[in-house]
N, C-alpha and C positions, 0 to 999 in steps of 0.2 A: 553624373551622378554622384550627389554625397551620400555617405553613410548610410543614414539613416532611411534612403530611399533605395537602398542596394539589395535585391534578393537574399534572403539569406544564407542559401548556398555560395554566394559570390563574396560574403562578406571575409576581411583576411584573417588569416589563421590567429588565434588569441585574442579575438574582437567578438565573442557569441554573445550574442543578446539575449539579458534574460525573458525567457519565454515560458508559457505554458507547459510545453513538453519538457524543458531545461530544469523547470521547478517539480515537475513531477517525478523526473529522474533524480534529482535530490530526495524527494518524499519516498519515493521506492527505496532508495539506499538507507531512510531511516527506520523504514517498515523493514527491512531486512534485518537491521542491528535490533532492532525490539525483537522482532521473531525468532532470532538465533539465541538471544539472552533468554527468552522465555521457552524456548529448547533444550538449552542446558538446564533449566529448571525443572524443568520435566523429565528429564533424565536423572535429576539428582545430583548432580555435580555439584552443588552450593543451593544454599538455603535464599529464597527471592528478599529481594529487598523491597518492602512494599509501602516505603516512606511513609508508614504510620497510618495509611489506611486499608482498611480489607484484609483479606486472608487470601495472599497470592499461593501460597501452599496447597489450601484446599481448592482453590479453582484449578490451580495448574496439575492436580492429583485425582481430581474427581473422575467419574466415569463419562464425564462430557468434556474430556479432555484429549480424546482421541476422535477420530471420524474414519470410520473404514478401518479402523485398526492402527491408523497413523496418526500420530500427534498432530494436534491443530497447528503448534507453531511452526511443524513442519509444512503443513499446506501454505499456511500463513509467508513462509519463505518462498516457496516455488510461485505463489499468486504474486508476491513482490518482484520478483526477477521476471515474471513474465509481466508486467506492468512497466518494468524496468527497459526491458526489451523493446515492448510496444511501442513506450515512449520516445526511446532514442532512435527507433525506426522513423518516426514522425517527426523529430528533430532534423536526422540527417536527412528527410525526405526518401525513405525509402520503402517502398510499399508503404507510403502513407496513408492511402484511401482504407487499404485493409487493416493497417496497426492502431487507425485513429478510432477504428470500430471496436476492434479487437482490445485496444485499451480501456474503452468505456464500457465495453461486455464486462471484462474482467474485475473492473471497479464496480461494478452495479452490483457484480456476484458477492464482492468482497463486502458491500455494502449489507447484503442483504444477510449473508452468513455472521457478520459483527452484531447484526440487529438480533438475530437469534442466541447468538452467547452471549449476548449482553442481558437479554431477556432470562437466559439460563442463571446467570451470574445473580441477578436483583431478585427471581421469583421462586426459584428451585433451592440455589446453593444458598442466598440471603448473605453473600457476601460479595465484594468487588475486587478487581486485579486493576490498579493503576496503569500496568503495562498492557491489558488488556484495551483498556480505554484509551490510551494513547494510541494503539495499532487502529481501534476503531475511529479515533480522529483521524488519523493517518490516510486512511482508505476512503473517508469521506472528502476529505479535502482532495483526492486522487480523482474519486468520480465526479467530482462540482468541475474541476479543472477541464476534466475529460472530455465531460459534457458539452461544456463551453468550445473545447477544440474541436467537436464533433459538430456543434451546432455551424460553426464559423466553415469549415471543411464543407458541409452539406451546402453553404450558402455560395463556395465558389464553383 
């Protein structure tokens, strides 16, 4: 059996094939980084670098920057950690059936919440936070990849 036809679990160490779960893990790490940055801005550790677009300070300190008394960025960290763990489980084929469903559900919820927050930015605050937009793009990409992963898992 050649290397391209070997099951993922039997590939030699160090030869991890680029796969959707691996890409999702990397995207989730990026989402964690963005969310940590936004949380530190929310806590006032420093001023946001908005890249000349919008008003990150206004967005990150508005009444919409917390949900159930918890900073939205902290919710983001928790969501991205959950997506990373679920994707790693799919990658390692550990509870992959449940992990695939959980990953898709979490990503879909993330997209819905990001859409709500983007609406708030555009039509209530009339300001945009490029870091928030980046997070929305990341969670959308994770949702698309997880939907494809779920579709393929359902076929098998």
